[in-house]
Backbone bond lengths (Angstrom), bond angles and torsions (degrees), N, CA, C in turn:
res aa  C-N    CA-C-N  psi(-1)  N-CA   C-N-CA  omega(-1)  CA-C   N-CA-C  phi
1 M - - - 1.470 - - 1.505 109.98 -
2 A 1.264 118.51 138.86 1.467 123.39 179.22 1.524 107.96 -74.45
3 E 1.319 114.47 149.59 1.480 119.25 176.69 1.532 109.27 -68.75
4 F 1.315 115.34 148.35 1.458 120.34 -179.83 1.521 109.63 -129.85
5 N 1.278 116.56 157.69 1.447 122.98 -179.80 1.547 107.86 -100.56
6 A 1.324 115.97 123.08 1.469 122.05 -177.83 1.531 110.72 -55.38
7 S 1.322 118.71 -32.77 1.459 121.25 -177.99 1.540 112.09 -68.98
8 D 1.355 116.26 -15.09 1.471 120.24 179.58 1.549 111.60 -85.23
9 L 1.363 117.30 -11.27 1.466 119.97 -179.32 1.521 111.61 -69.32
10 Q 1.316 115.91 137.31 1.442 122.96 175.38 1.535 109.56 -95.79
11 P 1.334 119.07 153.66 1.508 121.27 177.30 1.524 109.94 -48.55
12 G 1.353 116.10 129.25 1.409 123.15 179.71 1.539 114.78 88.52
13 Q 1.316 117.21 -7.56 1.468 120.36 -177.00 1.511 110.16 -88.57
14 I 1.332 117.76 139.20 1.450 125.75 179.99 1.507 110.29 -127.12
15 E 1.327 117.94 137.46 1.473 124.02 173.30 1.531 106.02 -116.84
16 S 1.303 116.68 137.90 1.463 122.66 -179.71 1.531 110.01 -118.99
17 K 1.342 114.57 143.27 1.458 120.43 176.52 1.536 106.37 -95.77
18 D 1.305 116.12 167.01 1.473 121.27 179.81 1.513 113.00 -62.98
19 N 1.333 117.51 -27.88 1.456 121.40 -178.96 1.529 114.06 -86.72
20 G 1.359 117.80 5.97 1.419 121.48 177.17 1.527 113.64 96.75
21 E 1.287 119.33 -15.43 1.436 120.88 177.10 1.526 109.98 -62.51
22 R 1.342 116.40 146.92 1.453 120.34 -177.65 1.511 111.64 -135.12
23 L 1.303 115.47 153.20 1.455 124.45 179.13 1.527 105.00 -137.38
24 G 1.311 115.97 130.85 1.452 118.49 180.00 1.542 112.33 -146.66
25 R 1.302 113.79 168.28 1.486 120.73 175.99 1.537 104.98 -114.24
26 S 1.311 116.83 119.26 1.466 122.20 -177.30 1.518 110.66 -64.72
27 T 1.335 115.65 168.78 1.475 120.51 179.22 1.532 110.58 -60.60
28 G 1.339 117.55 -27.29 1.455 122.14 179.08 1.536 113.53 -90.19
29 G 1.376 116.55 -0.68 1.446 120.33 178.27 1.482 117.69 96.01
30 C 1.352 119.55 5.60 1.435 122.88 -178.98 1.534 109.84 -87.29
31 L 1.316 116.24 147.92 1.459 122.48 178.02 1.519 109.14 -79.93
32 V 1.328 117.56 128.20 1.453 123.08 179.10 1.521 108.31 -121.29
33 Q 1.363 116.78 132.23 1.460 122.26 -179.03 1.522 110.68 -125.54
34 L 1.327 115.90 139.38 1.447 121.79 167.85 1.527 104.12 -122.71
35 R 1.347 114.54 121.56 1.472 118.22 -175.91 1.525 108.96 -143.34
36 R 1.314 114.62 157.13 1.474 121.50 174.73 1.512 108.29 -72.65
37 R 1.332 116.55 139.33 1.454 120.79 175.89 1.510 110.14 -75.44
38 V 1.328 116.58 145.76 1.446 122.53 -179.40 1.525 110.05 -96.79
39 S 1.327 117.28 -41.42 1.472 122.43 -174.08 1.509 113.67 -78.30
40 A 1.349 117.62 -19.50 1.465 121.16 -179.45 1.524 107.64 -153.79
41 P 1.347 116.55 161.91 1.430 117.81 178.00 1.549 111.54 -65.28
42 G 1.304 116.77 148.33 1.431 120.61 176.53 1.528 114.29 121.56
43 F 1.335 114.03 -157.91 1.457 121.95 -171.67 1.519 110.25 -136.82
44 A 1.300 114.96 152.64 1.465 122.44 174.59 1.499 108.15 -124.77
45 V 1.331 115.35 133.61 1.466 121.92 175.81 1.540 105.54 -121.30
46 T 1.342 115.70 124.48 1.473 118.73 -177.87 1.508 109.29 -133.82
47 V 1.334 115.40 155.77 1.470 121.89 173.35 1.519 107.28 -132.60
48 D 1.308 118.25 142.92 1.451 122.40 -176.35 1.514 112.43 -86.42
49 A 1.289 117.70 31.94 1.477 122.08 179.56 1.529 108.67 -87.80
50 E 1.332 115.34 156.62 1.437 120.22 175.50 1.542 110.00 -68.82
51 A 1.324 115.82 133.60 1.460 120.09 -178.54 1.530 110.63 -63.80
52 R 1.325 116.32 140.12 1.456 122.40 174.58 1.521 107.93 -126.72
53 P 1.289 117.80 150.35 1.501 120.06 179.76 1.553 110.27 -54.99
54 G 1.324 116.62 128.37 1.435 121.76 175.08 1.526 114.93 77.96
55 V 1.356 117.46 3.97 1.457 119.74 -178.77 1.537 107.43 -122.29
56 P 1.343 117.16 100.99 1.473 118.65 -176.79 1.540 110.72 -69.49
57 T 1.344 114.97 146.24 1.480 121.38 176.23 1.505 111.48 -114.76
58 E 1.352 115.44 8.63 1.451 120.68 179.05 1.542 109.36 -151.12
59 L 1.325 114.50 143.50 1.463 121.65 174.73 1.509 107.60 -134.02
60 L 1.339 115.48 129.19 1.485 121.02 172.61 1.517 105.49 -113.24
61 T 1.351 116.66 130.41 1.422 120.03 -177.55 1.520 110.11 -152.27
62 Q 1.328 116.79 160.05 1.435 120.94 174.82 1.536 109.88 -100.10
63 E 1.309 117.38 -6.34 1.439 123.43 -176.17 1.516 112.29 -98.56
64 W 1.336 116.34 123.29 1.456 121.42 178.70 1.542 111.61 -60.45
65 A 1.313 116.15 -41.59 1.484 121.63 -179.16 1.538 110.37 -61.68
66 A 1.318 118.91 -43.42 1.434 123.46 177.85 1.522 111.61 -63.63
67 A 1.345 117.36 -40.30 1.451 120.75 177.71 1.510 112.35 -65.12
68 N 1.334 116.84 -41.70 1.467 120.80 178.11 1.494 111.24 -64.86
69 A 1.346 117.18 -41.39 1.501 121.29 179.54 1.497 109.30 -63.68
70 A 1.340 119.18 -42.95 1.448 121.51 -179.22 1.502 111.02 -66.60
71 F 1.333 118.67 -39.48 1.470 121.91 177.10 1.511 109.75 -59.21
72 S 1.322 117.37 -48.21 1.471 120.80 178.67 1.493 112.60 -61.24
73 R 1.355 117.08 -42.38 1.465 120.59 179.33 1.518 111.63 -64.52
74 F 1.362 117.41 -44.44 1.443 120.79 178.29 1.516 111.95 -61.73
75 M 1.323 117.41 -37.96 1.466 122.33 178.37 1.537 110.23 -62.99
76 R 1.288 117.81 -33.98 1.482 120.78 -179.35 1.494 112.64 -83.99
77 E 1.356 118.46 -40.59 1.459 122.05 -167.75 1.491 114.84 -89.69
78 F 1.329 119.57 -16.62 1.454 120.83 -177.79 1.521 113.34 -108.18
């Protein structure tokens, strides 16, 4: 897969790497990432939105299904 620039992503657009990591632009325009963790086993899902009380902007998990669910939720909610 060719490298892509995150600033080129349009709202709702997702790019996937061969290893399953994903990068997307949420419906509200925030950058959402699902990546493998380096320091520990598992996955990290983050969104570049401003933190709000009771609304997490990051999820660390060892479960692929939980990481995918969080990525989809962040894509919709931010």
